[in-house]
The first five atom37 places (N, CA, C, CB, O) and aatype in JSON, in Angstrom:
{
  "aatype": [12, 2, 10, 14, 15, 15, 10, 11, 18, 15, 11, 6, 8, 6, 17, 19, 1, 19, 6, 7, 2, 11, 0, 8, 9, 7, 9, 15, 3, 13, 0, 5, 15, 6, 10, 7, 3, 9, 19, 13, 19, 6, 10, 14, 15, 19, 7, 3, 6, 9, 19, 5, 3, 2, 15, 13, 7, 15, 19, 6, 15, 19, 11, 16, 19, 15, 6, 10, 18, 0, 14, 19, 15, 7, 11, 19, 19, 6, 19, 2, 15, 6, 10, 6, 3, 15, 14, 6, 10, 19, 2, 15, 0, 14, 18, 6, 5, 7, 17, 12, 9, 19, 19, 6, 12, 3, 3, 14, 15, 5, 19, 3, 15, 10, 10, 15, 0, 3, 6, 18, 6, 2, 10, 19, 11, 6, 3],
  "atom_mask": [
    [1, 1, 1, 1, 1],
    [1, 1, 1, 1, 1],
    [1, 1, 1, 1, 1],
    [1, 1, 1, 1, 1],
    [1, 1, 1, 1, 1],
    [1, 1, 1, 1, 1],
    [1, 1, 1, 1, 1],
    [1, 1, 1, 1, 1],
    [1, 1, 1, 1, 1],
    [1, 1, 1, 1, 1],
    [1, 1, 1, 1, 1],
    [1, 1, 1, 1, 1],
    [1, 1, 1, 1, 1],
    [1, 1, 1, 1, 1],
    [1, 1, 1, 1, 1],
    [1, 1, 1, 1, 1],
    [1, 1, 1, 1, 1],
    [1, 1, 1, 1, 1],
    [1, 1, 1, 1, 1],
    [1, 1, 1, 0, 1],
    [1, 1, 1, 1, 1],
    [1, 1, 1, 1, 1],
    [1, 1, 1, 1, 1],
    [1, 1, 1, 1, 1],
    [1, 1, 1, 1, 1],
    [1, 1, 1, 0, 1],
    [1, 1, 1, 1, 1],
    [1, 1, 1, 1, 1],
    [1, 1, 1, 1, 1],
    [1, 1, 1, 1, 1],
    [1, 1, 1, 1, 1],
    [1, 1, 1, 1, 1],
    [1, 1, 1, 1, 1],
    [1, 1, 1, 1, 1],
    [1, 1, 1, 1, 1],
    [1, 1, 1, 0, 1],
    [1, 1, 1, 1, 1],
    [1, 1, 1, 1, 1],
    [1, 1, 1, 1, 1],
    [1, 1, 1, 1, 1],
    [1, 1, 1, 1, 1],
    [1, 1, 1, 1, 1],
    [1, 1, 1, 1, 1],
    [1, 1, 1, 1, 1],
    [1, 1, 1, 1, 1],
    [1, 1, 1, 1, 1],
    [1, 1, 1, 0, 1],
    [1, 1, 1, 1, 1],
    [1, 1, 1, 1, 1],
    [1, 1, 1, 1, 1],
    [1, 1, 1, 1, 1],
    [1, 1, 1, 1, 1],
    [1, 1, 1, 1, 1],
    [1, 1, 1, 1, 1],
    [1, 1, 1, 1, 1],
    [1, 1, 1, 1, 1],
    [1, 1, 1, 0, 1],
    [1, 1, 1, 1, 1],
    [1, 1, 1, 1, 1],
    [1, 1, 1, 1, 1],
    [1, 1, 1, 1, 1],
    [1, 1, 1, 1, 1],
    [1, 1, 1, 1, 1],
    [1, 1, 1, 1, 1],
    [1, 1, 1, 1, 1],
    [1, 1, 1, 1, 1],
    [1, 1, 1, 1, 1],
    [1, 1, 1, 1, 1],
    [1, 1, 1, 1, 1],
    [1, 1, 1, 1, 1],
    [1, 1, 1, 1, 1],
    [1, 1, 1, 1, 1],
    [1, 1, 1, 1, 1],
    [1, 1, 1, 0, 1],
    [1, 1, 1, 1, 1],
    [1, 1, 1, 1, 1],
    [1, 1, 1, 1, 1],
    [1, 1, 1, 1, 1],
    [1, 1, 1, 1, 1],
    [1, 1, 1, 1, 1],
    [1, 1, 1, 1, 1],
    [1, 1, 1, 1, 1],
    [1, 1, 1, 1, 1],
    [1, 1, 1, 1, 1],
    [1, 1, 1, 1, 1],
    [1, 1, 1, 1, 1],
    [1, 1, 1, 1, 1],
    [1, 1, 1, 1, 1],
    [1, 1, 1, 1, 1],
    [1, 1, 1, 1, 1],
    [1, 1, 1, 1, 1],
    [1, 1, 1, 1, 1],
    [1, 1, 1, 1, 1],
    [1, 1, 1, 1, 1],
    [1, 1, 1, 1, 1],
    [1, 1, 1, 1, 1],
    [1, 1, 1, 1, 1],
    [1, 1, 1, 0, 1],
    [1, 1, 1, 1, 1],
    [1, 1, 1, 1, 1],
    [1, 1, 1, 1, 1],
    [1, 1, 1, 1, 1],
    [1, 1, 1, 1, 1],
    [1, 1, 1, 1, 1],
    [1, 1, 1, 1, 1],
    [1, 1, 1, 1, 1],
    [1, 1, 1, 1, 1],
    [1, 1, 1, 1, 1],
    [1, 1, 1, 1, 1],
    [1, 1, 1, 1, 1],
    [1, 1, 1, 1, 1],
    [1, 1, 1, 1, 1],
    [1, 1, 1, 1, 1],
    [1, 1, 1, 1, 1],
    [1, 1, 1, 1, 1],
    [1, 1, 1, 1, 1],
    [1, 1, 1, 1, 1],
    [1, 1, 1, 1, 1],
    [1, 1, 1, 1, 1],
    [1, 1, 1, 1, 1],
    [1, 1, 1, 1, 1],
    [1, 1, 1, 1, 1],
    [1, 1, 1, 1, 1],
    [1, 1, 1, 1, 1],
    [1, 1, 1, 1, 1],
    [1, 1, 1, 1, 1],
    [1, 1, 1, 1, 1]
  ],
  "atom_positions": [
    [[56.93, 77.38, -24.13], [56.05, 77.91, -25.19], [55.45, 79.01, -24.98], [55.13, 77.14, -25.52], [54.88, 79.14, -23.9]],
    [[55.43, 80.3, -26.16], [55.02, 81.1, -25.5], [53.6, 81.46, -26.25], [56.04, 82.08, -25.28], [53.55, 81.34, -27.48]],
    [[52.41, 81.91, -25.5], [51.27, 81.47, -26.7], [50.83, 82.48, -25.76], [50.4, 79.74, -27.1], [50.81, 82.37, -24.53]],
    [[50.29, 83.97, -26.8], [49.81, 84.82, -26.29], [48.11, 84.49, -25.66], [50.05, 85.83, -27.27], [47.46, 83.63, -26.26]],
    [[47.69, 84.98, -24.87], [46.03, 84.84, -24.69], [45.2, 85.63, -25.8], [45.54, 85.49, -23.16], [44.16, 85.3, -26.37]],
    [[45.97, 86.74, -25.91], [45.24, 87.81, -26.9], [44.65, 87.33, -28.3], [46.3, 88.94, -27.27], [43.72, 87.8, -28.95]],
    [[45.5, 86.24, -28.57], [45.23, 85.69, -30.11], [44.64, 84.28, -30.07], [46.67, 85.6, -31.05], [44.82, 83.6, -29.06]],
    [[44.01, 83.86, -30.99], [43.18, 82.86, -31.61], [44.18, 82.2, -32.24], [42.03, 83.32, -32.51], [45.15, 82.79, -32.72]],
    [[43.97, 80.55, -32.3], [44.87, 79.66, -32.87], [44.27, 78.64, -33.61], [45.65, 79.12, -31.95], [43.2, 78.11, -33.31]],
    [[45.17, 78.26, -34.85], [44.29, 77.23, -35.86], [44.84, 75.71, -35.57], [44.55, 77.65, -37.7], [46.0, 75.55, -35.18]],
    [[43.93, 74.59, -35.81], [44.57, 73.59, -34.99], [45.76, 73.37, -36.17], [43.5, 72.14, -34.49], [46.3, 72.26, -36.16]],
    [[46.13, 74.2, -37.02], [46.98, 73.86, -37.99], [48.32, 74.54, -37.09], [46.53, 74.49, -39.63], [49.42, 74.03, -37.27]],
    [[48.22, 75.35, -36.4], [49.45, 76.22, -35.87], [49.44, 77.48, -36.32], [50.78, 75.71, -36.23], [50.41, 78.17, -36.03]],
    [[48.43, 78.01, -37.07], [48.53, 79.65, -37.33], [47.91, 80.1, -36.27], [47.83, 80.3, -38.67], [47.1, 79.46, -35.61]],
    [[48.32, 81.42, -36.03], [47.69, 82.54, -35.04], [47.06, 83.59, -35.95], [48.86, 83.31, -34.01], [47.16, 83.88, -37.14]],
    [[46.37, 84.04, -34.9], [45.23, 85.39, -35.5], [45.18, 86.67, -34.48], [43.36, 84.78, -35.59], [44.92, 86.41, -33.31]],
    [[45.34, 87.61, -34.73], [44.87, 88.4, -34.24], [44.05, 89.44, -34.95], [45.68, 88.73, -33.66], [44.47, 89.9, -36.02]],
    [[42.86, 89.86, -34.42], [41.91, 90.3, -34.78], [41.93, 92.16, -34.67], [40.95, 89.49, -34.01], [42.06, 92.65, -33.55]],
    [[41.81, 92.99, -35.73], [41.93, 94.52, -35.23], [40.69, 94.61, -36.23], [43.58, 95.64, -35.53], [40.89, 94.36, -37.42]],
    [[39.32, 94.98, -35.74], [38.52, 95.2, -36.64], [38.11, 94.01, -37.48], [0.0, 0.0, 0.0], [38.22, 92.83, -37.17]],
    [[37.63, 94.5, -38.55], [37.61, 93.69, -39.54], [38.82, 92.58, -40.54], [37.11, 94.54, -40.15], [38.58, 91.66, -41.33]],
    [[39.85, 93.04, -40.17], [41.59, 92.5, -40.36], [41.7, 91.55, -39.22], [42.98, 93.88, -40.16], [41.34, 91.67, -38.05]],
    [[42.39, 90.42, -39.94], [42.72, 89.39, -39.23], [44.65, 89.71, -39.64], [41.76, 87.75, -39.83], [45.05, 90.07, -40.75]],
    [[45.42, 89.5, -38.58], [47.43, 89.53, -38.86], [47.29, 88.13, -38.14], [48.87, 91.14, -37.77], [46.91, 87.84, -37.0]],
    [[47.81, 87.22, -39.36], [48.3, 86.15, -39.45], [49.62, 85.75, -39.26], [48.01, 85.87, -40.33], [50.39, 86.61, -39.7]],
    [[50.17, 84.81, -38.79], [51.19, 84.19, -38.73], [51.21, 82.98, -38.1], [0.0, 0.0, 0.0], [50.13, 82.51, -37.73]],
    [[52.58, 82.16, -37.85], [52.65, 80.61, -36.98], [52.85, 80.73, -35.54], [53.94, 79.61, -37.46], [53.63, 81.54, -35.04]],
    [[52.22, 80.01, -34.97], [52.77, 80.1, -33.15], [54.14, 79.65, -33.33], [51.87, 78.89, -31.79], [54.76, 79.16, -34.28]],
    [[54.45, 79.99, -31.97], [55.82, 79.65, -31.65], [56.07, 77.89, -31.39], [56.19, 80.56, -30.26], [57.11, 77.23, -31.41]],
    [[54.99, 77.59, -31.22], [55.53, 75.67, -31.62], [56.0, 75.71, -32.29], [54.81, 74.46, -32.02], [57.23, 75.67, -32.3]],
    [[54.84, 75.89, -33.81], [55.28, 75.57, -35.33], [56.5, 75.7, -35.36], [54.75, 76.4, -36.42], [57.27, 74.75, -35.51]],
    [[56.92, 77.18, -35.21], [58.47, 77.49, -35.76], [59.54, 76.56, -35.13], [58.96, 79.07, -35.37], [60.42, 76.01, -35.78]],
    [[59.31, 76.41, -33.41], [60.48, 75.29, -32.7], [60.22, 74.12, -33.66], [60.17, 74.73, -30.8], [61.17, 73.78, -34.36]],
    [[59.0, 73.45, -33.78], [59.01, 71.86, -34.53], [59.4, 72.25, -35.76], [57.51, 70.89, -34.65], [60.07, 71.33, -36.22]],
    [[59.32, 73.41, -36.78], [59.9, 73.32, -37.59], [61.62, 73.44, -38.31], [59.21, 73.77, -37.8], [62.18, 73.02, -39.32]],
    [[61.93, 74.13, -37.3], [63.36, 74.5, -37.22], [63.66, 75.43, -38.12], [0.0, 0.0, 0.0], [62.84, 75.8, -38.96]],
    [[65.17, 76.01, -38.01], [65.58, 77.57, -38.62], [64.62, 77.19, -39.78], [67.53, 78.04, -39.11], [64.55, 76.12, -40.38]],
    [[63.82, 78.45, -39.98], [63.2, 78.87, -41.27], [63.77, 79.52, -42.27], [62.29, 79.55, -41.08], [64.32, 80.53, -41.86]],
    [[63.92, 79.29, -44.0], [65.19, 79.92, -44.46], [64.03, 80.32, -45.48], [66.81, 78.98, -44.89], [64.5, 81.22, -46.18]],
    [[62.8, 80.06, -45.83], [62.32, 80.72, -47.21], [60.8, 80.76, -46.56], [62.59, 79.66, -48.94], [60.57, 80.03, -45.59]],
    [[59.72, 81.64, -47.12], [58.31, 82.22, -46.96], [57.65, 82.27, -47.92], [58.18, 83.36, -46.52], [58.01, 83.3, -48.49]],
    [[56.79, 81.74, -48.55], [56.1, 81.65, -49.42], [54.68, 82.32, -49.3], [56.14, 80.47, -49.63], [53.84, 81.89, -48.51]],
    [[54.54, 83.03, -49.83], [53.28, 84.35, -49.22], [52.55, 84.34, -50.48], [53.93, 86.3, -48.76], [53.11, 84.13, -51.56]],
    [[50.94, 84.62, -50.31], [50.18, 85.58, -50.84], [50.37, 86.64, -51.72], [49.82, 86.01, -50.1], [51.2, 87.25, -51.04]],
    [[50.23, 87.25, -52.62], [50.35, 88.83, -52.72], [48.78, 89.59, -52.06], [50.61, 89.27, -54.63], [47.8, 88.97, -51.63]],
    [[48.95, 90.92, -52.16], [47.98, 91.48, -51.79], [46.97, 91.81, -52.89], [48.41, 92.47, -51.13], [47.26, 92.02, -54.07]],
    [[45.92, 91.81, -52.42], [44.97, 91.03, -53.57], [44.25, 90.35, -53.75], [0.0, 0.0, 0.0], [43.09, 90.51, -54.15]],
    [[45.02, 89.15, -53.39], [44.88, 87.86, -53.38], [43.71, 87.43, -52.29], [46.23, 87.29, -53.12], [43.85, 87.77, -51.12]],
    [[42.51, 86.64, -52.73], [41.6, 85.89, -52.03], [42.15, 84.47, -51.17], [40.58, 85.54, -53.09], [42.7, 83.52, -51.72]],
    [[41.94, 84.55, -50.07], [41.95, 83.15, -49.54], [40.72, 82.64, -48.82], [43.05, 83.02, -48.62], [39.71, 83.29, -48.57]],
    [[40.97, 81.32, -48.51], [39.79, 80.57, -48.1], [40.33, 79.82, -46.96], [39.15, 79.64, -49.23], [41.25, 79.0, -47.03]],
    [[39.49, 80.25, -45.59], [39.4, 78.87, -44.63], [39.98, 77.84, -44.71], [38.39, 78.33, -44.56], [39.67, 77.27, -45.76]],
    [[40.7, 77.29, -44.12], [41.07, 75.85, -44.05], [42.13, 75.41, -45.53], [39.45, 74.9, -44.0], [42.94, 74.48, -45.54]],
    [[41.89, 76.14, -46.43], [42.92, 76.24, -47.82], [44.01, 76.66, -47.46], [42.55, 77.16, -48.99], [44.1, 77.12, -46.32]],
    [[45.12, 76.63, -48.3], [46.81, 76.43, -48.02], [46.82, 78.08, -49.1], [47.9, 74.37, -48.91], [46.36, 78.41, -50.19]],
    [[47.66, 78.78, -47.99], [47.73, 80.4, -48.6], [49.28, 80.58, -49.14], [47.37, 81.74, -47.2], [49.58, 81.22, -50.15]],
    [[50.04, 80.01, -48.42], [51.65, 79.84, -49.0], [52.1, 78.48, -48.25], [0.0, 0.0, 0.0], [51.35, 77.54, -47.96]],
    [[53.44, 78.58, -48.0], [54.38, 77.74, -47.17], [55.44, 78.56, -46.71], [54.96, 76.56, -47.92], [55.65, 79.71, -47.1]],
    [[56.27, 77.76, -45.66], [57.4, 77.51, -45.04], [58.13, 76.7, -45.44], [57.29, 77.28, -44.04], [57.62, 75.6, -45.68]],
    [[59.56, 76.86, -45.67], [60.82, 76.17, -45.72], [61.74, 76.21, -44.64], [61.47, 76.56, -46.72], [62.17, 77.32, -44.33]],
    [[62.14, 75.13, -43.98], [62.69, 75.41, -42.93], [63.98, 74.03, -43.59], [61.56, 75.3, -41.32], [63.85, 73.2, -44.48]],
    [[65.29, 74.36, -42.57], [65.95, 73.37, -43.04], [65.92, 71.59, -42.73], [67.0, 73.87, -42.78], [66.83, 70.83, -43.07]],
    [[64.54, 71.16, -41.96], [63.93, 70.09, -42.17], [63.43, 69.55, -43.39], [63.15, 70.14, -41.5], [63.67, 68.6, -44.14]],
    [[62.23, 71.04, -43.29], [60.89, 70.59, -44.38], [60.21, 71.41, -44.78], [59.88, 69.76, -43.97], [60.25, 72.41, -44.06]],
    [[59.3, 71.53, -45.94], [58.63, 72.61, -46.38], [57.03, 72.07, -45.81], [58.89, 72.87, -48.14], [56.45, 71.02, -46.09]],
    [[56.69, 72.89, -45.18], [55.17, 72.38, -44.4], [54.31, 73.95, -45.47], [55.17, 72.57, -41.75], [54.74, 75.0, -45.95]],
    [[53.07, 73.32, -45.4], [51.48, 74.3, -46.07], [51.35, 75.19, -44.82], [49.58, 73.16, -46.38], [51.65, 74.78, -43.69]],
    [[50.93, 76.33, -45.05], [50.19, 77.44, -44.49], [48.61, 77.33, -44.76], [50.75, 78.77, -45.1], [48.2, 77.45, -45.91]],
    [[47.93, 77.15, -43.93], [46.64, 77.15, -44.12], [45.86, 77.91, -43.45], [46.25, 76.15, -44.01], [45.99, 77.89, -42.22]],
    [[44.71, 78.91, -44.14], [44.17, 79.87, -43.82], [43.37, 79.98, -42.47], [43.55, 80.08, -44.77], [42.91, 78.84, -42.49]],
    [[42.98, 80.41, -41.55], [42.19, 80.38, -40.54], [41.07, 81.09, -40.14], [42.77, 80.45, -39.83], [40.45, 81.16, -39.08]],
    [[40.92, 81.77, -41.56], [39.76, 82.36, -41.92], [39.75, 83.32, -43.58], [39.47, 83.3, -40.57], [40.78, 83.81, -44.04]],
    [[39.01, 83.38, -43.96], [38.75, 83.42, -45.45], [38.83, 85.15, -45.57], [37.06, 82.6, -45.97], [38.37, 85.96, -44.77]],
    [[39.51, 85.4, -46.75], [39.23, 87.01, -46.73], [40.16, 87.45, -47.95], [0.0, 0.0, 0.0], [40.61, 86.54, -48.66]],
    [[40.54, 88.96, -48.29], [41.35, 89.45, -49.04], [42.38, 89.94, -48.4], [40.86, 90.21, -49.76], [42.3, 90.69, -47.43]],
    [[43.61, 89.43, -49.04], [45.37, 89.95, -48.45], [45.28, 91.38, -48.85], [47.03, 89.1, -49.38], [45.0, 91.68, -50.01]],
    [[45.55, 92.47, -47.71], [45.64, 93.46, -47.75], [46.88, 93.87, -47.6], [44.92, 93.83, -47.15], [47.23, 94.96, -48.04]],
    [[47.75, 93.0, -46.93], [49.16, 93.64, -46.5], [50.07, 92.35, -46.57], [49.18, 94.41, -44.81], [49.46, 91.39, -46.11]],
    [[51.17, 92.06, -46.94], [52.38, 90.78, -46.6], [53.18, 91.28, -45.79], [53.35, 90.2, -47.81], [53.01, 92.48, -45.56]],
    [[54.04, 90.76, -45.25], [55.28, 91.06, -44.55], [56.08, 91.05, -45.49], [55.73, 90.21, -43.5], [56.11, 90.01, -46.15]],
    [[56.87, 92.01, -45.85], [58.16, 91.64, -47.18], [59.05, 91.9, -46.34], [58.39, 92.62, -48.77], [60.05, 92.18, -47.01]],
    [[59.31, 91.99, -45.12], [60.55, 91.56, -44.62], [60.63, 90.19, -44.47], [60.84, 92.14, -43.46], [61.83, 89.97, -44.28]],
    [[60.05, 89.19, -44.45], [60.32, 87.95, -44.54], [60.99, 87.65, -45.84], [59.18, 87.24, -44.32], [61.47, 86.53, -45.68]],
    [[61.3, 88.1, -47.13], [61.29, 87.75, -48.06], [63.17, 87.72, -47.88], [60.32, 88.6, -49.07], [63.94, 86.89, -48.36]],
    [[63.5, 88.89, -47.06], [65.23, 89.04, -46.61], [65.38, 88.25, -45.67], [65.84, 90.47, -46.06], [66.2, 87.34, -45.75]],
    [[64.71, 88.42, -44.72], [64.61, 87.61, -42.99], [63.89, 86.97, -42.5], [64.54, 88.19, -41.97], [63.27, 87.33, -41.5]],
    [[63.69, 85.32, -43.31], [62.72, 84.55, -43.41], [62.98, 83.89, -41.67], [62.84, 83.5, -44.91], [62.13, 83.1, -41.24]],
    [[64.12, 84.25, -40.81], [64.31, 84.01, -39.64], [63.5, 84.36, -38.46], [65.26, 84.37, -39.54], [63.36, 83.7, -37.43]],
    [[62.78, 85.93, -38.9], [62.02, 86.37, -38.26], [60.93, 85.94, -37.63], [61.86, 86.99, -38.72], [60.35, 86.48, -36.68]],
    [[60.55, 84.5, -38.44], [59.5, 83.73, -38.04], [59.75, 82.97, -36.56], [59.25, 82.73, -39.18], [58.94, 82.67, -35.69]],
    [[61.11, 82.78, -36.62], [61.87, 81.72, -35.64], [61.81, 82.69, -34.32], [63.7, 81.22, -36.18], [61.48, 82.36, -33.18]],
    [[62.27, 84.04, -34.83], [62.74, 84.78, -33.31], [61.57, 85.53, -32.79], [64.06, 85.97, -33.44], [61.42, 85.66, -31.57]],
    [[60.79, 85.99, -33.6], [59.53, 86.94, -32.97], [58.28, 86.48, -33.93], [59.85, 88.9, -33.12], [57.71, 87.32, -34.64]],
    [[57.88, 85.07, -33.91], [56.66, 84.87, -34.57], [55.33, 85.65, -34.22], [56.42, 83.57, -34.43], [54.49, 85.89, -35.08]],
    [[55.21, 85.97, -33.09], [54.22, 87.15, -32.88], [54.12, 88.49, -32.67], [53.73, 86.97, -32.18], [53.16, 89.14, -32.25]],
    [[55.17, 88.81, -32.99], [55.95, 90.41, -33.65], [56.49, 90.52, -35.13], [57.45, 90.8, -32.76], [55.71, 90.77, -36.06]],
    [[57.79, 90.34, -35.33], [58.06, 91.01, -36.71], [57.9, 89.61, -37.65], [59.78, 91.87, -36.83], [58.27, 89.69, -38.82]],
    [[57.39, 88.38, -37.16], [57.57, 87.17, -38.19], [56.13, 87.24, -38.38], [0.0, 0.0, 0.0], [55.8, 86.05, -38.46]],
    [[55.14, 87.92, -38.51], [53.62, 87.87, -38.91], [53.83, 87.58, -40.38], [52.67, 89.35, -38.61], [54.9, 87.82, -40.95]],
    [[52.83, 87.08, -40.94], [52.98, 86.99, -42.52], [51.96, 87.8, -43.2], [52.84, 85.51, -43.06], [52.35, 88.81, -43.79]],
    [[50.73, 87.52, -43.21], [49.87, 88.57, -43.87], [48.87, 89.06, -42.96], [49.18, 88.07, -45.11], [48.75, 88.72, -41.78]],
    [[48.13, 89.91, -43.63], [46.74, 90.57, -42.82], [46.08, 90.57, -44.06], [46.78, 92.27, -41.94], [46.58, 90.78, -45.17]],
    [[44.35, 90.19, -43.64], [43.8, 89.88, -44.58], [42.0, 90.41, -44.09], [44.25, 88.27, -44.89], [41.31, 89.75, -43.31]],
    [[41.57, 91.63, -44.7], [40.42, 91.73, -44.66], [39.19, 90.67, -44.64], [40.4, 92.38, -45.43], [38.75, 90.15, -45.67]],
    [[38.73, 90.44, -43.42], [38.02, 89.16, -43.5], [36.54, 89.07, -44.44], [37.73, 88.82, -41.96], [35.93, 90.13, -44.62]],
    [[36.12, 88.07, -44.9], [35.11, 87.83, -45.63], [33.77, 88.29, -44.2], [35.28, 86.04, -46.36], [33.05, 89.28, -44.05]],
    [[33.92, 87.23, -43.54], [33.25, 86.83, -42.19], [34.0, 86.68, -41.28], [32.55, 85.74, -42.15], [34.73, 85.71, -41.13]],
    [[33.87, 87.89, -40.38], [34.65, 88.0, -38.75], [33.86, 86.94, -37.86], [34.46, 89.79, -37.88], [34.03, 87.08, -36.65]],
    [[33.14, 86.04, -38.22], [32.35, 85.08, -37.39], [33.19, 83.73, -37.28], [30.86, 84.81, -38.06], [33.09, 82.8, -36.48]],
    [[34.14, 83.98, -38.48], [35.08, 82.48, -38.49], [36.06, 82.21, -37.5], [35.96, 82.32, -39.74], [36.53, 81.11, -37.2]],
    [[36.29, 83.3, -37.03], [37.45, 83.3, -35.92], [36.94, 82.72, -34.5], [38.0, 84.89, -35.67], [37.73, 82.37, -33.62]],
    [[35.39, 82.65, -34.38], [34.64, 81.93, -33.26], [35.06, 80.91, -33.48], [33.24, 81.9, -33.13], [35.24, 80.42, -32.37]],
    [[35.53, 79.8, -34.66], [35.86, 78.4, -34.91], [37.28, 78.16, -34.03], [36.03, 78.11, -36.64], [37.68, 77.1, -33.54]],
    [[37.83, 79.33, -33.99], [39.42, 79.01, -33.53], [39.38, 78.75, -32.25], [40.53, 80.16, -33.72], [38.36, 78.73, -31.57]],
    [[40.44, 78.56, -31.89], [41.14, 78.2, -30.41], [41.36, 79.0, -30.04], [42.18, 77.51, -30.15], [41.81, 79.88, -30.77]],
    [[41.17, 79.23, -28.51], [41.62, 79.97, -27.42], [43.3, 79.59, -27.13], [40.59, 79.6, -26.13], [43.67, 78.49, -27.53]],
    [[44.17, 80.36, -26.54], [45.4, 79.64, -26.24], [45.69, 78.42, -25.2], [46.16, 80.59, -25.87], [46.58, 77.57, -25.21]],
    [[44.7, 78.63, -24.38], [44.67, 77.58, -23.7], [44.08, 76.13, -24.34], [44.0, 78.02, -22.64], [44.68, 75.05, -24.35]],
    [[42.61, 76.44, -24.9], [42.65, 75.16, -25.75], [44.1, 74.79, -26.89], [41.21, 75.32, -26.7], [44.56, 73.65, -26.96]],
    [[44.47, 75.55, -27.43], [45.71, 75.26, -28.47], [46.86, 74.69, -27.59], [46.29, 76.75, -29.33], [47.46, 73.67, -27.93]],
    [[47.17, 75.4, -26.37], [48.33, 74.5, -25.48], [47.75, 73.09, -25.26], [48.69, 75.21, -23.82], [48.63, 72.23, -25.26]],
    [[46.41, 72.58, -25.06], [46.26, 71.37, -24.79], [46.11, 70.47, -26.23], [45.11, 71.31, -23.82], [45.99, 69.28, -25.92]],
    [[46.08, 70.61, -27.25], [46.38, 70.51, -28.14], [47.19, 70.23, -29.12], [46.19, 70.85, -28.11], [46.85, 69.54, -30.08]],
    [[48.83, 70.95, -28.94], [50.07, 70.6, -28.89], [50.52, 69.7, -28.01], [50.68, 71.52, -28.77], [51.51, 69.02, -28.29]],
    [[49.93, 69.57, -26.96], [50.27, 69.03, -25.49], [49.71, 67.2, -26.06], [49.03, 70.09, -23.8], [50.07, 66.17, -25.49]],
    [[48.9, 67.26, -27.12], [48.29, 65.73, -27.07], [49.36, 64.98, -28.24], [46.3, 65.64, -27.62], [49.57, 63.77, -28.36]],
    [[49.94, 66.08, -29.03], [50.67, 65.85, -30.23], [51.81, 64.95, -29.85], [51.15, 67.18, -30.9], [52.62, 64.57, -30.7]]
  ]
}
């Protein structure tokens, strides 16, 4: 399981990379492996507001449809449009080309409530 230590993780299996007041968000390597082959990703539009712990979209795999939950609150400033035609990028490169959205955070301190790579690894080992 690939867990970059530079990222923060939510209990719902999203990752966050913080750059200033912006948060890049995607799903973890663990989550994509549990879902299997991803065939469709539904994401919000630029300008939409997302709220921490609320659903902001969904991921459809050959097995199931799973909700995506916002690890932080803020305004969507960028959406990975490549996922429309190539949703499998979430499987092949969840931390690189498989990112989903970039959010301008309302409250950057929300990141402090997220898990470190070690804490997240312990969480998924318990499942």
